[in-house]
C-alpha positions as a printed Julia matrix, in Angstrom:
116×3 Matrix{Float64}:
   0.0    0.0     0.0
   1.3    3.47   -0.89
   2.43   5.7     1.93
  -0.05   8.48    2.67
   1.14  12.08    2.78
  -0.72  14.23    5.33
  -0.13  17.45    3.37
  -1.48  15.91    0.17
  -4.49  14.56    2.06
  -5.14  18.04    3.5
  -5.01  19.64    0.04
  -7.33  16.99   -1.42
  -9.79  17.57    1.42
  -9.81  21.33    0.75
 -10.36  20.72   -2.99
 -13.12  18.14   -2.51
 -16.01  20.58   -3.25
 -14.67  20.99   -6.82
 -15.4   17.37   -7.65
 -13.3   14.34   -8.39
  -9.69  14.89   -7.34
  -6.77  12.5    -7.15
  -3.11  12.74   -6.31
  -0.38  10.93   -8.19
   3.22  10.6    -7.09
   5.46  12.32   -9.63
   9.16  13.24   -9.66
   9.53  13.31   -5.9
   6.32  15.29   -5.44
   2.66  14.9    -6.35
   0.42  15.96   -9.19
  -3.17  16.88   -8.26
  -5.7   16.02  -10.94
  -9.26  17.25  -11.46
 -10.67  14.5   -13.63
  -7.91  14.09  -16.27
  -6.39  17.58  -15.96
  -3.48  18.4   -13.69
  -4.46  21.51  -11.75
  -1.75  21.57   -9.11
   1.51  20.11   -8.0
   3.03  19.62   -4.6
   6.79  19.8    -4.17
   8.69  20.14   -0.9
   5.4   20.56    1.0
   4.42  23.54   -1.13
   1.28  23.73   -3.22
   1.5   25.21   -6.7
  -1.65  25.87   -8.75
  -1.91  25.78  -12.56
  -1.7   29.17  -14.26
  -1.84  30.48  -17.8
  -1.55  33.88  -19.47
  -5.01  34.84  -18.17
  -4.57  33.81  -14.52
  -0.82  34.39  -14.07
  -1.2   38.15  -13.42
  -3.62  37.45  -10.55
  -1.12  35.08   -8.92
   1.76  37.48   -9.48
  -0.22  40.37   -7.98
  -0.69  38.22   -4.86
   3.07  37.69   -4.67
   2.88  34.02   -5.67
   6.2   32.66   -6.94
   6.31  30.32   -9.95
   7.45  26.72   -9.68
  11.06  26.55  -10.85
  13.24  23.45  -11.14
  16.74  22.72  -12.41
  16.33  21.96  -16.09
  18.84  20.93  -18.73
  22.41  21.74  -17.8
  21.18  23.08  -14.48
  19.4   26.03  -16.04
  16.28  27.13  -14.14
  13.09  25.95  -15.84
   9.85  27.77  -15.0
   6.55  25.89  -15.21
   3.04  27.29  -15.5
   2.29  26.74  -11.8
   2.42  29.37   -9.05
   2.53  28.88   -5.32
  -0.87  29.05   -3.68
  -1.26  32.01   -1.33
  -0.72  30.85    2.29
  -4.34  31.59    3.25
  -5.46  28.8     0.9
  -4.14  26.15    3.23
  -6.04  27.53    6.22
  -9.35  28.55    4.69
 -11.43  26.28    2.45
 -13.31  29.13    0.76
 -10.08  30.94   -0.11
  -8.66  27.69   -1.46
 -11.68  27.18   -3.68
 -11.41  30.69   -5.14
  -7.8   30.13   -6.16
  -8.31  26.5    -7.19
 -11.12  27.51   -9.55
  -8.58  29.69  -11.39
  -6.32  26.64  -11.69
  -9.16  24.49  -13.02
 -10.01  27.15  -15.61
  -6.36  27.4   -16.69
  -6.12  23.61  -16.99
  -9.31  23.48  -19.08
  -7.91  26.08  -21.49
  -4.68  24.1   -21.94
  -4.4   21.57  -24.75
  -5.82  18.16  -23.89
  -3.3   15.8   -22.32
  -1.8   13.2   -24.64
  -3.16   9.71  -24.12
  -0.75   6.9   -23.31
  -0.84   3.91  -25.61
């Protein structure tokens, strides 16, 4: 049986009102999926929500940092996910407001490629 992560469980509980959610272990962290769309990722006990050109300014205005990892040759690679404002983890209604932006961004993104 897979080891449960209390932080992931807490995030999934906060997101529950949005509908079907699941977490999948990925690259040392977790991907959070709303149906078949990844709307968030968790790395180093930090929650990052999906952004796009429409929602990114809202996250940036709130001071949310993007998710950055060491890419090829150690160069920083920035993904289209921004850290959730701290209040999201303490208040379900605040979480839902920000998570809805992530769901919308994920729905606007191209459909995920199907595995064969």
